[in-house]
BAFI-3210 file (N, C-alpha, C; in Angstrom, 3 decimals, decimal comma, padded with zeros to 6 digits):
// residues 231
n [1|2|3|4|5|6|7|8|9|10|11|12|13|14|15|16|17|18|19|20|21|22|23|24|25|26|27|28|29|30|31|32|33|34|35|36|37|38|39|40|41|42|43|44|45|46|47|48|49|50|51|52|53|54|55|56|57|58|59|60|61|62|63|64|65|66|67|68|69|70|71|72|73|74|75|76|77|78|79|80|81|82|83|84|85|86|87|88|89|90|91|92|93|94|95|96|97|98|99|100|101|102|103|104|105|106|107|108|109|110|111|112|113|114|115|116|117|118|119|120|121|122|123|124|125|126|127|128|129|130|131|132|133|134|135|136|137|138|139|140|141|142|143|144|145|146|147|148|149|150|151|152|153|154|155|156|157|158|159|160|161|162|163|164|165|166|167|168|169|170|171|172|173|174|175|176|177|178|179|180|181|182|183|184|185|186|187|188|189|190|191|192|193|194|195|196|197|198|199|200|201|202|203|204|205|206|207|208|209|210|211|212|213|214|215|216|217|218|219|220|221|222|223|224|225|226|227|228|229|230|231]
n.u [017,782|020,576|022,221|021,534|021,184|019,217|020,550|023,842|027,957|029,118|032,215|034,536|036,626|039,135|042,369|045,390|046,972|047,112|047,949|046,934|044,402|043,695|044,569|042,330|039,983|040,731|040,647|038,085|035,868|034,733|033,247|030,450|027,377|029,163|028,486|029,142|031,569|032,631|034,610|036,723|038,031|040,559|041,651|041,111|041,810|045,134|045,116|043,583|039,932|039,196|041,660|041,124|039,075|039,143|041,241|039,176|037,728|039,222|038,749|036,091|032,660|030,711|028,700|030,562|030,594|031,172|032,004|032,362|033,001|032,410|030,003|027,853|028,051|028,083|027,796|024,538|024,791|027,188|026,908|026,501|028,934|030,292|028,999|029,719|032,655|032,591|032,427|032,615|031,793|029,363|027,299|026,544|027,407|025,815|025,912|024,231|024,985|024,596|022,341|018,942|018,432|021,047|021,314|018,627|019,595|021,909|020,954|019,489|022,098|023,103|021,747|020,357|023,144|022,972|023,672|023,353|022,003|022,489|021,859|022,916|022,581|022,681|025,935|028,324|030,018|030,780|029,616|028,761|025,670|023,942|023,101|024,988|026,929|027,774|027,772|025,618|021,908|019,739|017,423|018,516|019,260|016,969|015,726|017,013|016,935|014,721|013,976|015,087|014,079|011,599|012,460|012,731|014,417|015,452|017,649|019,855|022,424|022,930|023,745|025,530|026,501|024,322|021,800|018,913|018,457|018,635|016,054|014,344|015,009|013,764|011,534|010,658|010,779|009,432|007,239|006,532|005,885|007,927|009,949|012,966|016,435|019,031|022,585|025,317|027,980|030,110|030,557|031,570|034,258|033,711|032,222|029,796|027,094|026,596|024,473|022,745|022,148|021,625|018,785|017,539|016,770|015,458|014,014|015,600|019,256|022,767|025,543|028,234|032,040|035,041|038,133|037,735|038,071|040,212|042,134|042,383|043,828|043,647|041,676|039,890|039,016|037,651|035,938|034,255|033,275|032,049|029,560|028,185|026,547|024,495|021,767]
n.v [089,385|091,294|091,906|091,199|092,649|095,363|098,103|099,224|099,708|099,557|099,273|100,362|098,378|099,605|099,228|099,165|096,877|093,292|092,834|095,446|095,275|092,639|093,708|095,887|094,098|092,263|093,805|095,334|092,950|091,876|094,133|094,914|095,877|096,446|095,483|093,950|093,954|096,146|095,658|096,568|097,507|098,504|096,683|093,952|094,126|093,893|091,538|089,570|088,017|085,564|085,593|088,121|087,454|085,515|085,882|087,641|086,116|084,485|085,405|086,453|085,522|087,552|089,330|089,695|092,569|093,394|096,025|097,315|100,159|101,922|099,296|097,916|099,688|099,031|097,153|095,243|092,266|091,248|091,452|088,657|088,082|089,332|088,556|086,309|086,753|088,155|085,890|084,335|086,579|087,976|089,904|092,841|095,811|098,009|100,807|102,238|103,438|103,119|103,306|101,687|098,846|098,052|098,033|096,329|093,990|093,625|093,774|091,006|089,265|089,095|087,814|085,954|084,603|083,902|086,054|089,116|092,155|095,435|098,944|101,455|105,279|108,334|109,868|110,954|112,989|116,444|117,780|115,996|115,941|117,695|119,782|120,645|121,059|118,543|115,470|114,049|114,116|115,804|114,160|111,516|110,031|109,181|108,075|105,611|104,302|104,037|101,694|099,886|099,050|098,848|096,012|094,379|094,339|095,908|097,056|099,801|102,534|105,293|108,920|109,777|111,865|113,938|114,377|115,290|114,418|111,718|111,314|112,032|110,017|107,733|108,148|108,113|105,193|104,054|104,524|103,571|101,088|099,713|098,015|100,215|099,393|101,035|101,734|103,856|105,561|108,717|109,424|110,957|111,318|112,548|114,261|113,940|113,121|110,523|110,239|112,099|110,914|108,606|109,381|110,334|108,264|105,906|102,884|100,391|100,694|101,574|102,458|103,261|103,078|104,327|106,061|106,895|105,334|103,152|104,466|105,714|105,599|104,132|101,505|100,030|101,315|103,143|101,867|101,039|103,848|104,748|102,867|103,746|105,648|104,778|105,379]
n.w [129,025|129,046|130,722|134,046|136,041|136,542|137,144|136,349|136,376|133,326|132,972|130,157|128,398|127,123|127,278|126,022|126,371|127,173|129,705|131,334|130,869|131,943|135,056|135,448|135,037|136,769|139,327|139,731|138,986|140,993|142,303|143,947|141,869|139,282|135,923|133,861|130,821|128,553|125,427|122,622|119,596|120,316|121,932|120,643|117,911|117,772|119,994|119,053|119,412|120,373|122,457|124,496|125,213|126,588|128,692|130,466|131,329|133,036|135,589|135,322|134,851|133,756|132,039|128,259|126,368|122,617|121,296|118,120|117,038|114,918|114,854|111,637|109,931|107,597|104,373|103,762|103,433|104,992|107,507|108,688|108,709|110,298|112,705|113,079|113,116|116,022|117,492|121,239|122,657|124,173|123,441|121,633|119,570|118,012|115,051|113,590|111,015|108,393|107,052|106,817|105,704|105,926|108,983|109,974|108,541|109,969|112,660|112,515|111,604|114,024|116,271|115,172|115,389|118,046|119,942|122,016|121,016|120,500|119,782|119,171|118,735|118,696|119,116|121,795|121,184|120,136|117,018|115,808|115,012|112,159|112,968|114,454|113,317|111,783|110,145|109,917|109,859|112,219|112,885|112,614|114,590|115,636|114,108|113,657|116,189|115,944|113,852|115,389|117,404|115,750|115,350|116,838|119,023|122,280|123,673|123,702|122,695|124,803|124,827|127,794|128,634|127,704|128,781|128,512|125,780|126,019|127,416|125,263|123,416|125,126|125,310|122,806|122,302|124,288|123,593|121,818|122,700|123,867|126,528|127,063|127,696|128,602|127,798|128,325|127,435|127,715|130,247|133,465|132,662|130,109|130,951|131,746|134,377|136,371|137,931|136,824|134,163|134,846|136,008|133,828|132,224|133,048|134,538|133,935|132,904|132,358|132,837|131,285|131,802|131,170|130,857|133,402|135,111|134,191|134,056|136,696|139,712|141,555|140,815|142,201|144,416|142,710|141,569|143,421|144,271|142,411|141,537|143,973|142,902|141,506|141,078]
ca.u [018,115|022,139|022,833|020,967|020,899|018,408|021,404|025,350|028,600|030,399|034,100|035,246|037,971|039,915|043,287|046,223|047,974|046,339|048,216|045,989|042,668|043,578|044,639|041,094|038,686|040,716|039,982|036,507|034,848|033,685|032,558|028,911|027,514|029,903|027,805|029,935|033,091|032,550|036,020|036,810|039,010|042,349|042,286|040,635|042,290|046,001|045,133|042,257|038,961|039,487|042,715|040,612|037,726|039,983|041,468|038,468|036,887|039,651|038,164|034,259|031,830|029,953|028,604|031,402|030,098|031,872|031,891|033,778|033,361|031,658|029,810|026,849|028,176|028,386|026,274|023,946|025,091|028,101|026,331|026,769|030,352|030,541|028,476|030,885|033,522|032,007|032,112|033,187|031,194|027,786|026,231|027,297|026,872|025,560|025,661|024,276|025,044|024,688|020,791|017,594|018,507|021,390|020,806|018,037|020,501|022,722|020,714|019,099|022,208|023,511|020,379|020,186|023,977|022,793|024,049|022,292|022,009|022,401|021,813|023,167|022,037|023,751|027,741|028,532|030,737|030,517|029,818|027,801|024,165|023,867|022,570|026,221|028,688|028,298|027,356|024,356|020,670|019,292|016,133|018,834|019,267|015,329|015,391|018,152|016,383|012,673|013,922|015,717|012,282|010,868|013,227|012,757|015,882|015,274|018,756|020,355|023,352|022,565|024,819|025,570|026,216|022,980|020,158|017,516|017,809|018,209|014,358|013,640|014,800|013,135|009,990|009,991|011,171|008,208|005,476|006,616|005,834|008,896|010,574|013,779|017,526|020,000|024,060|025,168|029,130|030,061|030,087|032,591|035,420|033,328|031,540|028,396|027,303|025,996|023,198|021,409|021,750|020,289|017,373|016,869|017,002|014,289|014,791|017,064|020,286|023,759|026,445|029,554|032,716|036,526|039,089|037,442|038,421|041,375|043,707|042,775|045,149|042,830|041,265|038,864|038,195|037,171|034,454|033,348|032,653|030,638|028,419|027,396|026,061|022,936|020,542]
ca.v [090,621|091,211|092,555|090,431|093,484|097,250|099,230|098,810|100,328|098,092|098,994|099,794|097,778|100,658|099,796|098,966|095,564|092,685|093,338|096,160|094,652|091,922|094,623|096,296|093,302|091,943|094,837|095,183|092,233|091,456|095,039|094,900|097,098|095,920|094,433|093,225|094,208|096,492|095,313|097,635|097,155|098,685|094,948|092,821|093,656|093,575|090,046|088,813|087,845|085,287|086,011|089,114|087,017|083,820|086,767|088,400|084,482|083,811|085,874|086,323|084,805|088,494|089,624|090,741|093,323|093,872|097,268|097,415|101,332|101,744|098,425|098,504|101,093|098,393|097,249|094,547|090,675|091,425|091,133|087,205|087,892|090,686|087,947|085,017|087,212|088,481|084,366|084,433|087,702|088,101|090,984|093,495|097,291|098,246|102,378|101,685|104,563|103,009|102,819|100,564|098,033|097,470|097,744|095,299|092,641|092,957|093,434|089,692|088,511|088,698|087,536|084,588|083,710|084,167|087,404|090,081|093,317|096,541|099,530|103,569|105,805|109,384|109,940|111,843|114,283|117,510|118,230|114,680|115,899|118,667|121,116|120,738|120,925|117,385|114,947|113,248|115,092|115,895|112,777|110,141|108,794|108,343|106,662|104,170|103,809|103,217|100,873|098,985|098,505|097,332|094,592|093,629|095,279|096,243|097,624|100,906|103,221|106,476|109,572|109,998|113,435|114,469|113,550|115,691|113,453|110,391|111,476|111,959|108,622|107,158|108,470|107,127|104,099|103,511|104,826|102,350|099,849|098,624|098,836|100,104|099,139|101,934|101,941|105,081|106,345|110,092|110,026|111,648|112,090|113,438|115,133|113,290|113,365|109,363|110,465|113,054|110,033|107,639|109,585|110,419|106,822|105,145|101,722|099,611|101,732|100,658|103,096|102,816|104,245|103,841|106,600|107,107|103,773|102,338|105,539|105,135|104,866|102,714|101,009|099,076|102,015|103,817|101,321|100,977|104,723|104,799|102,129|104,315|106,640|104,112|105,433]
ca.w [129,189|128,184|132,183|134,911|136,544|136,483|136,882|136,748|136,449|133,114|132,651|128,960|129,004|126,299|127,120|125,464|126,562|128,084|131,079|131,553|130,709|133,964|136,075|134,926|135,258|138,621|140,287|139,236|138,728|142,274|143,156|143,520|140,903|138,121|135,444|132,825|130,237|127,176|124,480|121,489|118,940|120,734|122,289|119,316|116,665|118,002|120,265|118,771|120,449|121,521|123,950|124,962|125,795|127,550|129,781|131,151|131,396|133,566|136,434|135,641|133,968|133,018|130,134|127,918|125,001|121,853|120,537|117,245|116,590|114,603|113,535|111,139|108,811|106,128|103,254|104,308|103,542|105,637|109,148|108,925|108,314|111,554|113,321|113,568|114,480|117,342|118,515|122,471|123,061|124,499|123,259|120,362|119,940|116,467|115,519|112,078|110,013|106,609|106,439|107,773|105,495|107,079|110,336|109,403|108,319|111,099|113,916|112,577|111,791|115,373|116,832|114,714|116,147|119,553|120,748|122,334|120,062|121,261|118,929|119,194|117,444|118,938|119,740|122,769|121,043|119,904|115,480|115,218|114,164|111,233|113,694|115,241|111,734|112,034|108,984|110,236|110,423|113,621|113,376|111,973|115,351|116,217|112,861|114,153|117,290|115,982|113,153|116,074|118,077|115,104|114,895|118,344|119,688|123,632|124,550|123,285|123,449|124,277|125,076|128,894|128,970|127,248|129,983|127,625|124,397|126,803|127,229|124,282|123,057|126,354|125,012|121,283|122,585|125,250|122,829|120,621|123,598|124,079|127,399|127,081|128,908|128,276|127,775|128,445|127,781|127,536|131,952|134,055|131,523|128,938|132,011|131,951|135,490|137,173|138,883|135,973|133,225|135,527|136,433|132,514|131,498|133,924|135,447|133,419|132,586|133,165|132,840|130,526|131,960|130,584|131,518|135,197|136,023|134,076|134,436|137,838|140,448|143,016|140,073|142,889|145,341|142,199|140,952|144,502|144,387|141,063|141,486|144,827|142,326|140,834|142,220]
c.u [019,719|022,633|021,690|020,695|019,707|019,641|022,714|026,142|029,454|031,583|034,588|036,339|038,817|040,977|043,998|046,967|046,877|046,980|047,764|044,771|042,499|043,733|043,281|040,179|039,085|040,373|038,693|035,613|034,395|033,299|030,974|028,315|027,753|029,050|028,135|031,272|032,650|034,010|035,430|037,647|040,800|042,398|041,746|041,589|044,114|046,604|044,287|041,014|038,665|040,455|041,783|039,705|038,060|040,365|040,191|037,895|037,809|039,376|036,617|033,793|030,873|030,209|029,777|030,473|030,704|031,187|033,354|033,784|033,405|030,509|028,414|027,045|028,712|027,636|026,175|024,255|026,939|027,949|026,930|028,364|030,688|030,064|029,632|032,196|033,647|032,596|033,099|032,614|030,095|027,081|027,491|026,917|026,652|025,283|025,278|023,935|024,987|023,430|020,024|017,824|019,882|021,679|019,572|019,153|021,181|022,084|020,222|020,295|023,290|022,535|020,437|021,519|024,533|023,368|022,858|022,952|021,479|022,719|022,114|023,045|022,869|024,934|027,623|029,390|030,066|030,637|029,607|026,831|024,653|024,180|024,085|027,580|028,585|027,341|026,221|023,058|020,136|018,142|017,329|019,059|017,657|015,407|016,005|017,412|014,778|012,953|014,451|014,506|011,424|011,244|013,164|013,583|015,056|016,303|019,469|021,455|023,135|023,662|024,312|025,615|025,102|022,036|018,721|017,971|018,139|016,874|013,896|013,740|014,002|011,679|009,627|009,868|009,804|006,970|005,304|006,082|006,667|009,791|012,111|015,343|018,539|021,602|024,255|026,602|028,460|030,108|031,693|034,163|035,204|032,196|029,625|028,342|025,704|024,915|021,992|021,074|020,910|018,974|016,575|016,270|016,110|014,406|015,946|017,834|021,774|024,909|028,209|030,531|034,173|037,565|039,114|038,408|039,432|042,476|043,617|044,110|044,713|041,563|039,504|038,077|037,212|035,767|033,532|032,486|031,525|029,688|027,173|026,462|024,671|022,431|019,139]
c.v [090,227|091,070|091,768|091,611|094,568|098,032|098,120|099,490|098,941|099,416|099,271|099,604|098,668|100,931|098,868|097,615|094,489|092,674|094,628|096,124|093,526|092,582|095,271|095,079|092,550|092,939|095,248|094,409|091,500|092,437|094,967|096,009|097,155|095,118|093,351|094,418|094,531|096,663|095,870|097,205|097,532|097,286|093,788|092,523|093,504|091,681|089,026|088,436|087,186|084,979|086,699|088,368|085,435|085,034|087,109|087,081|083,616|084,555|086,842|085,994|086,072|089,003|090,215|091,228|093,641|094,757|097,400|099,124|101,654|100,556|098,411|099,258|100,180|097,939|095,542|093,220|090,403|091,641|089,728|087,002|088,308|089,531|086,969|085,659|087,531|087,355|084,601|085,778|087,432|088,750|091,408|094,970|097,354|100,343|101,994|102,896|104,512|102,612|101,618|099,108|096,745|096,980|096,716|093,844|092,096|092,803|091,674|088,441|088,221|088,127|085,927|083,842|083,660|085,094|088,321|091,386|094,636|098,039|101,014|103,977|107,614|109,147|111,098|113,289|115,482|117,416|116,712|115,120|117,179|120,200|121,625|121,039|119,607|116,849|113,952|114,342|114,673|114,211|111,886|109,111|108,541|107,813|105,123|103,255|103,221|102,136|099,740|098,701|098,257|096,256|094,159|093,890|096,027|097,385|098,997|101,728|104,684|107,447|109,797|111,133|114,543|114,108|114,107|114,622|112,173|110,427|111,775|110,716|107,593|107,015|107,784|105,807|103,425|103,955|104,013|100,797|098,883|099,442|099,210|099,435|100,067|101,877|103,793|105,474|107,749|110,559|110,343|112,122|112,553|114,247|114,903|112,753|111,300|109,736|111,035|111,839|109,174|108,165|109,592|108,824|105,983|103,843|101,100|100,622|101,138|101,853|102,825|103,647|103,444|104,546|106,558|105,926|103,093|103,468|105,851|104,765|103,949|102,491|100,319|100,022|103,073|103,538|101,591|102,587|105,284|104,272|102,640|105,217|106,051|103,785|105,146]
c.w [129,207|129,771|132,844|135,577|136,246|136,469|137,328|136,709|134,902|132,628|131,036|129,185|127,508|126,492|125,777|125,523|127,408|129,302|131,653|131,701|131,821|134,580|136,300|135,521|136,831|139,458|140,520|139,401|140,179|143,268|142,518|142,964|139,605|136,932|134,267|132,503|129,306|126,547|123,385|120,868|118,929|121,360|121,189|118,520|116,887|118,663|119,808|119,735|121,185|122,799|124,752|125,764|127,048|128,491|130,873|131,841|132,566|135,123|136,919|134,405|133,694|132,084|129,112|126,251|123,943|121,236|119,316|116,949|115,832|114,303|113,138|109,795|107,174|105,056|104,114|104,743|104,516|107,284|109,442|109,413|110,055|112,658|113,975|113,802|115,921|118,560|119,813|123,417|123,460|123,824|122,162|119,994|118,582|116,510|113,902|110,950|108,680|106,037|107,352|106,781|105,981|107,971|110,529|109,686|109,297|112,459|113,630|112,155|112,785|116,447|116,311|115,082|117,451|120,145|120,932|121,373|120,650|120,543|119,328|118,056|117,727|119,589|121,004|122,213|120,429|118,409|115,147|114,499|113,205|111,860|114,336|114,358|111,775|110,464|108,463|110,427|111,260|113,835|112,655|113,154|116,137|115,115|113,375|115,101|117,119|115,126|114,580|117,156|117,283|114,635|116,572|119,375|120,848|124,244|123,513|124,165|123,412|125,312|126,591|129,564|128,168|127,721|128,550|126,704|125,583|126,748|126,567|123,229|123,825|126,006|123,825|121,618|123,207|124,447|121,991|121,287|124,015|125,851|127,611|127,894|128,145|128,625|127,536|128,459|127,717|129,288|132,230|133,140|130,992|130,328|131,792|133,414|135,618|137,043|137,664|134,511|133,698|135,674|135,090|132,217|131,858|134,271|134,912|132,494|133,141|132,157|132,191|131,094|131,683|131,351|132,896|136,015|135,823|134,226|135,959|138,682|141,678|142,150|141,320|143,846|144,253|141,534|142,117|144,919|143,519|141,099|142,822|144,111|141,627|141,383|141,069]
res [m|i|i|q|t|d|r|s|i|i|p|a|c|d|v|g|t|i|t|a|l|k|q|l|v|e|s|t|c|s|v|e|g|i|g|g|y|k|i|g|f|e|l|v|i|p|y|g|m|k|m|v|v|e|t|i|r|a|f|t|d|l|p|i|i|y|d|h|q|k|a|g|t|d|v|p|f|t|g|e|k|f|a|r|a|c|k|g|a|d|a|a|i|l|f|p|q|a|g|p|e|t|e|k|a|w|i|n|a|l|r|e|a|g|f|g|v|i|v|g|g|e|m|t|h|q|m|y|l|s|s|e|g|g|f|l|r|d|d|a|p|l|e|m|y|r|v|a|v|q|n|k|v|a|d|f|v|v|p|g|n|k|p|e|r|i|r|q|y|r|e|l|i|e|d|m|g|t|e|p|t|f|y|s|p|g|l|v|s|q|r|g|e|i|t|e|a|a|k|a|a|g|k|r|w|h|a|i|v|g|r|a|l|y|e|s|k|d|i|n|a|t|a|k|e|l|t|k|k|l|v]
***
């Protein structure tokens, strides 16, 4: 298990400065129900993985998840290079839109390097799937999740503002004999309801919350309110 509790809030550290990162982590790391931290390109590109990880580790040992936004979209052999670049994090998120061969190779590269692997398929925004005017065929996320399960992945990103889709993906994964752990963005600021997404996701579910936390006037108080909704 990447996160040691069945349910938690994961702050998305999509802030632009190390100072803002320190404020976010310091204000939330002692709140019961905070399960880890998701970091991305906005901090890692300008400051480097090492500095970002060290900044978080000054306050907490909670897991750090790297979200490259979106990893798994290159040729298969680059998975090993990506894994080396993730050094310091505990897990990484893949959105394998480049196809099954890349998905398998990047899953294996991360696993061999000792990282937890989280696979996403459907995103939270409009015009993602072809029926909505997007580029990806409607069953593409199902295939991404299916290949992940076939490669022994049990952790998945699903859109928190689409509970009916969470149920569909949960059914697929459970029918394949895997008990999933879900991670959901798209909550609060993107109109997803924590309680509704939690019901759809089942036992193991973690809410990824960004703007609603780091733009709050009182981050600590907001974190405490959000964790109360983890039913």
